[in-house]
N, C-alpha and C positions, 0 to 999 in steps of 0.2 A: 426462709420458711414460707410454705404455701399459705396464701391468704385463704381463710375459710369463712363460711357463713353457717350459723347454726339454724337448722330447719327441721321440722318433723319430716318423716318419710312422705307424708301426703303433701306437705308444702313443697318439698323438693320435686315430686312428680309434676305438680302443676307448673312450677317455675321452669323446669326443663322442657316441658311441652311447649310453653310459650316461646322459648328461645329457638325453636325449630322453624325454619322457613323453607320454601321450595320454589323452584323455577316453574312458572306456569306455561301454558301452551303458547302464549304471546310473548314469552321472554321476561315478563314481569316477575317480581318477587312477592310472595304472599305467605301468610302463616301456613305452615304445613297442617296444623290442626285447626279446622274451621270452628270447632266448639265441642261441647260435651252434651250428650243426651243423658239425663240423669233422673233416676228415681231413687230417692234417699230412704234409707232404713238403718237399722242397727248394723254396724259393720262398715258403713261408708258415710253416714251423715255427720258424725261428730268431728271426724278428722278430715277426710277428703272433702266432705261437704263444706266444712269451715274454710279450707284452703281455696276451694272454688269460689266461695262467696267473696273472699278477699281479692280475688283476681277476676271478678266478673266483667270488668271493662276490657280485659285483654283476652280472656278465654270464656266466652259466654256459655252458660248452661241452659239448655232447653229441656223443659219438663215434659217427658213422655207420659203416656197413659198405660203402657205395658212395656215390660223390659224387652220382650221379643220385638214389638213394634218399633221401639226407638232404635234398636240395633239394626233392624231391617232398613230403617230410614238411613242409617249410616252406610249401609251397603250401597243403596241407590245413590247417595251423595258421592261416594267414591267413584262409582261408575260414571256419573254425570261430569265429574271433574277429571275423568280419565286417569285415575290413580295418582293425581298430582296434589290432592288434598285428602285428608283423613279425618273422620269423626271418631270421638271417644264415646263409649257407652259404659256407664257405671251403675252397678246395682249393689244391693245389700247381700247379706249371707243367705244361703239356702235357696228357696224358690225364686227369688229375684235373680240369682245367678243362673240357675238351670233354665229359666225362661229364655235366656239368651243363647242357649246351645243351638237351637234351630237356626237362628240368625248367623251364628258362627259357621254352621254348615253351609249356608248360602254363600257367605263370603269365601269360604275355603274352596268350594266346588267351582265358583266363578272366578277364582284367582284375584280377589279384591281385598284391599287393605281395610282393616277395622281394628281399632284398639279397644279391648274389653278389659275393664278393671272391676273386679268383684271383691266385696268384703269377704273375709274368711274368719275362721275360728281363732282362738288365742294360741299363740305359740307356747305360752307358759303352761297351757292345759289346766291351770288351777280352777277356772270357773266351769270346766266341762261337766256335763254336756250343756252347751249354751243353746238358747232358743234357735230353732231351725237347724241345728247341727244333726247330721246323719252319722251315727257312730259305726265304725268298722271294728268289730271286736278284736280281730287279729292284726290290725294295722291302724294305730291311732294317728298316723300321719295323713291318712286319706280323708278328704272332704269331698263334697259334691263338686267342688271346682276341678277335681281330677277328671270329670266328665268332659271338660273342654280339650283334653289332650287329643282326642280323636278328630276334632274339627278345627284345630288351629295349626298354623305353621310354626308359631313360637309360643311356648308355655313356660311360665315361671311363677313361683310363689316366693315372695320377698319375706325372708325371715330375719334379716338384718338391714338397717337403713343403708349401709354402705354398698349393699348389693346393687342398688340402683345405678351406680356408676358403670356397672357392667351390663346389667339387664336392659335398661332403657335404650342404650345405643344399639344393642343387638336386636331388640324388638323393632325399632324403627328401620334398621337396615333390611330386616326381613320383609317388612311391609312395603318397602320401596324397591326391593330386588325384582327386576323384570322376570326372572325365572322362578323364584320362590315366593312371589307375592301372595299374600293371604293374611288372614287375621292373626293378631297377636293377643295373648292373654296374660294378664298380671293378677295374681291373687294377692290380696292385701289383708293379712290378719289384723284383727282389731287393735291388739296391743302394739304391733309394729307400725301401723298407720299413724299412731300418736307419738311414737318414740322419736327423739331428736338425735341428730348427729352433726358434727362439724364437716360440712361438705366443702370441697375445694371450690372457690369462686369460679375458676375457669370452667368447671363442669357446666355452668349455665351461660357460657358464651354463646352468642348467636351462631347458628350453623345453617348454611343455605344448601339444601339438597337438590342436586340435578340428576335425574334418573339416568342411569348408565345405558349406553347403547353398545352392547357387545358385538364385535365383528365376527362373522362366520370364518372358520378356518379356511385358508385359501384352497387347500386340497379338497375340502368338502364342497366349496363353491365351484371349483373347476369341474368336479364330478357331476354336480347337479346341472350345470350349464351344458356339459357334454351330452347328458341324457336329454335335456330339453331340445337341443338341436336336432335330435333324431325324431322328435314327436311330429306326428301327422294330425293328431287330435288332442292337443294339450288343454288342460283345464285348471283354472285357479279356484280353490276353495278358500274363501276369505272368512276368517273367524274374528273373535273379539280382540285378539292381539293386534289386528290392524288399527283398531281404534286406540288402544293403549299406547301403541308406538307412534301415534299421530301420522300413520303411513298412508292415509287415503290418497294424497296427491301422487305418491310414488307408485301405489297400486294402479291407479288409473293410467299413469304414464307408461308403466311396464306393460300392462295389458294392451294398450293402444299401439305402442311401438312394435309389439311382437304378435299382434292380432290373436290374442288369447282370451277366450270367454272367461268371465268371472261369475261364480255362483257364491251365495252367501249362506253362512250358518245363521241360526237365530241370534247368537251373540254378535255376529259380524254384520248384521243387517244395518243398512244406512251407511256403510263405508263406501258405497257407490250409489249415485242417483239412479232412480229406476229407469230413466230413459237414456242412460248412457249407452253408447253404441256397443260396448263390450259386456253389458250386463245380461246375464243369463237366468236370473231368478233365484228363488230360495231353494235350497237342497234338502233332501231327506224326508223323514216321516211327516213333518209338518210343512214340507216344501211343496213345490209344484211340478207339473209334468215336464216343463222345459228344462229345469236344472237336472232333474233325475234322468231325463233322456240323454242329456249331454254327459252326465257321469257314467251312464251305461256304455257309452262309446269311447270315452277318453282312454288314450294309451299312456299318457303321462299326467299325473295330478300333482300340482304344486299346492300343498296344504299350508296356508299362511296363518299363523297365530290361532290355530284351532286345536282343541284337545280331542277332536274326532269322536264326539259323543255318539251313542247309538242312534240318536234321532238325526244326526247328520249323515251317518253312513248307512242308514236303514239296517241297523244291526249287521253291518258289513256285507250288504248285498247290492248297494247302488253301483259299485264299481264292477261292472259285469265283464269287461274285457279281460280275458284270461291272461293277456300279456301286460296288463296295466302295471306301471311303476309309480310309486308315491314318493315325492320329495317332501319331507317335513321341515318347513322353515319355522322355527320356534325358538324363543329364548330358553325354554325349558327342555333339557335333553330328554326327559321322561316323555314329553309329548312328541318331540321330533322323531323319536325312534319307534313309535307305535306301528305295529303290523309290518315289520321289516322295511319300514320307510328308509330312504336314503336321508340321513340326518343332516340338516343344515342348521346348526345351532348358532343363532344370531338374531339381532334386532331386525324387525321387518322393514323399517324405514330405510336404514342404511344398506341392508342386504338387497332389497329390491332395486335400489338405485344402482348398486354395483352390478347387479345382474342385467339391468337395462343396457348398461354400457358393454358389459362382457359378452352379451349375446349378439352384439353388432347388428347386422342386417337380417338376422333370422326372423322370419314371420311364418306363422302357421298358415296353411293353405286357405285361400278365400272360401273354398267350398265348406270348410269347417265353420266359419263364422256365418256363412249363409244358412247352414243348418241351425245355428243358434238363433238367427233372426227369425226363421220360420217357427221354431219352437216357442220363442218368447212371445211372438205375435199371437199364437194360438192360446198361450197361457193368459195373456192380457185380455183376449176376447172372452175367455171363460170368466175371468174375474169381473169384467164389465157386465156380463149377463147376470151373475148371481148377486152382484152388489147394486143392481139397479133398484129404483124406488119401489117398483111393483114386486110384491112378495111372491116367491116361488114355492113357499112351504105349503104342505097339505092343509095345515091348520089355518093358513092365512095370516099368521102372526109374523112380525118381522124376524129376520134371521140375524145371527151374529155377523155374517158377511155383509148384510145391508147396513147394519149399525157402523161397522168399520168403514164401509164405503161412503156413508153419509159424512162422517167426520173427515175422511180423506179428501173428499171433494171440497170441503171448506177450509182445509189446512192451508196455512201460509208459512212464511219463513220463520215465524216464531213458535210454531207448533212442535211439541215434543210428545210422542206417544209412549205410553207405558202400560205393560200388561205382565201377566205371570202365568201360573199354572191353570189347569182346567181346559176349557174349550177355546180360549182366546189365542193361545200361541199359534195354532194352525191358521186362525183367521187373520190375525194381524201380520203374520209372517208372509202371507200371500196377498192379502187385501190392502195392507198399508204400503202405499207407494212413496218411497222416500224421495221427496222433491228437494230435500236438503240433507247434507251429510250430518251424521251424529244426531239424528232427530228421533231416536227410537231406543227403548229399553224393554226387553222382554226377559224376565228372569226365568231361564229354563235350564240352568245348570243344576239346580237343586229342585226345580219345579215346586216352589214353595207357595202354597195357597196362603193368602193373607199378605203377601208381599205388596200387592197392588196399592192399597191405601197408604201403608207406611212408606213404601218406596216412593209413591207420589209426593209425600211430604218431604222426604229427603231430596228428591230431584228438584222440587220447587224451591227449596232452600238454597240449593247449589246454583240454580239458574233462575234468578228472580226476573229476568227479562223474557222468559219463555212462558208460553201457555202449556202447562203440563196437563195432558189429557190422559186420564186413567181409565182403562177398560177393565171391568171386573164383573164376574158372575155373582149370583146370589150366594153360592156356596162359600166363595172366598170372603165376601162381605161379612157373612155371619161368623166366620172364623176370627176376623181381625178388622175392626172398623174404627176403633177409637181414635186413630190419628186424624180422622176428620176433625175432631175437636182440637187436636194438637195444631193442625194447620190453621185453624181459625184463630186460636188464641195467640199464636205467634206471627200471624200475618203472612203465611206462605200459601198463597192462593193456588188451587188446582181445580180442574174440571173433572168430575168423576161420573162415569156412565155405568150404571148398574143394570145388567141384563138378567132378568128373573126368568129362568126356565124350569123352575120347580125342583131344584136340587143339584146333584152332581151329574149333569146330563152327559158330559163327554165320557165319563167313566161308565155310565149306563150304555153308551154306544160301544165301548170296548167290551163290556160284559155280554151284550147281545151279539156283537160281531163274532165273538169267540164261542157262540153257540149256547150261552147261558140264558136262563130266563131273567127278565128284568126284576131286580130285587135290591131294595135298600138304598139305591142311588137316587132315584127320583122319590120325592116324599110320598107320592101317591102309590108307589110300589112297595111300601113297607107296611105289612099288615098290623104292626104294633102301633102305628099312628092312628089315634082315635079322634084327633081334633086338628086337622090340617089347616091351621090358620095362615092366611096370606100375610106376609110382612109388608108393611108400608115403608119402603126404604126412603122415600122422600120425607116422610114425617120423622123417621129415625134420624136422618141427617139434619133436619131442621132442629130437632131437640139438642143436637150438638153444636148449634150455632151457625150451620151452613145455610146458604140459600138453596132451595131445591124445588123440583116439580116432577110430576109424573106425566109421561106422554104415552100415546098409543100407536103412533104411526111414524114413518120415516120423515115425512114432511114436518110433523110436529117436533121430531127430534132435531131437525136442522134449525128450526126456529128457536128451540130451547137452547141449542148450542150457541147461537148468536147472542142470546141474552146472557148465557153463562160467560161468554168471552168478554162481555161488557161489564160484568159484575166486579165488585171490589173485593170479593172474598170467595172462598171455596164454594163451588156450586155443584150440586149433585142432581143428576137426571136419571130417573128410573123408568124402565119400560119392561113389559112382559114380552119375552121372545120365545121362538119355537125351540123345542127341546130335541128335535130330531134332524135338523137340517145343518149340514156341515160342508165346508169346502173340501172337495175331493182332489186327488192328484198326488198324494204322498206315496211313500215307498213301503216295502215290507218292514215289519217290526216284530222282533221275537219277544213273545211273552209266554208265560207258563200256562199251557192248556192241559187239562187232565187227560191221562192215557186211558182211564177207566171212567165211564159215566153211563147212567141210564138214558141220557139224552142223545139221540142220534145226531142232533145239531152240534153237540160238543165233540163227538167223535169225528164228524166231518171237518170241524175247525182244526182238530188235532192233525188230521191227515193233510190239510192245507198248510199247517205250520211246518210239518216235516218236509213237505215238498218245497216250501219257500226256503228252508234252511240249506237246501242243496246248492243255492247260489251264493252262500256266504264265502267271503274271502278269508282264508285262514292264515 
């Protein structure tokens, strides 16, 4: 007879999560689940909360300030551990659950693991409608938790305790699968969370997970290498998959052996050091002139671990060579086959190593890497100019480029830069020079404002030996800032630099560049604003327990950064920056511009958009 142990569904979930271990980058074994971010309420406090309290020494619970924020912290944690450890985020019924939908979208679009457990209504339906329940007249099985279906890789609602024996293993395998990696959701009805069952003891045996490395099909591999041997101007586009595969050494070895330039996506940034002989810069809309020039000439493109976002491909205009062929090296077949690419479905680390040997003595012509060296030198000279201490803005205010440049000059081997949506992606993608591998996180898969502060907390938790430097604008700060407090009370120090440019300045740039009048993006451009109060971000941070100060110049910023680095807790530095100065050099980007307008500037922008679309690769 099978030995059993009687546990509630909630107790079984906690016990099972504790039993899961994973192989880390250095070969050591660690808990697969680093902890739980939890905000308790009805639906999860009495059962799951009780189980977590009993297991607090083995599976710690960190108290978030908002459900979205704590789940975003979990996304950043997974990225920092390169998908080898996972955080759990749990919420109550109703708004607590739906607050996490945005974070689930971030995890899903970025291919990152995150386990979400939300309370749910009663399966018995006797108490219905319960507090926070949204009723569906024609379908009583639906709850707000069904909204997670669109933004998770795995979704389940537990309606019997014994279902855990199937559901939890599937959820974990999905989160660890290199091709299907993404968030998993478990809905836990209130009555089921408290219900007990005799679980098999062996269900809680320790399991050590080692992420699979699928090999590419030999025929696919041979076809890809045959194409590369014909290339006169090959180019590697390195994406986030390089980081998750731990393939940085193999990428550098492959590029060096075969004399092939490497350009990076936003997710792939810092998979090669900025001064590496084969580094060609950041590609795409938020990229620079060097990478985009190389992409325009390339005849064979090896896309490694990238989902080829429109910001990478310039809405599919950067690959201008009419004869260009793309090889998609990716664990996900969906990504490997985009745009009629030659699919090479496999792990980046092992596949690049096999290709390094298989290509033998093939090397791209030296003239091609000479072109790369010329282009990257011009790009670096431009960045040096706009990142210098002397302001180049018409207002005389510091620019985003100068802010990034100041911290970049002071960065050391322990510095980890983090940013997200708004104006910073283009600035850090160009101006942050990765002196060390894996020293960068810019959430641009979902472009989620508010990720910055919460993500910084998660990254600081995952990397206590690093100086996590968060670059954020005033718009993102105002959307989500409460995890400054989370980082302080839990002792996860980060350095946050808040650039106040008076609103959503980069969207104002898009609005005006597309011929529109400035409206509603900068606070001063909204006529309904009658009292445009300036926010004191330093005092705001101080009120949440952080150390803080306001500076007015780049020299002062550098001095403040040194103080922040020496501080023993989260340190926030605020400064007013120019709203109109941006790093240039990106590519075409397709957006919707009106066909009919009273503004000639809009009609001119539409004509430019139509002209730009002629270069799209279909």
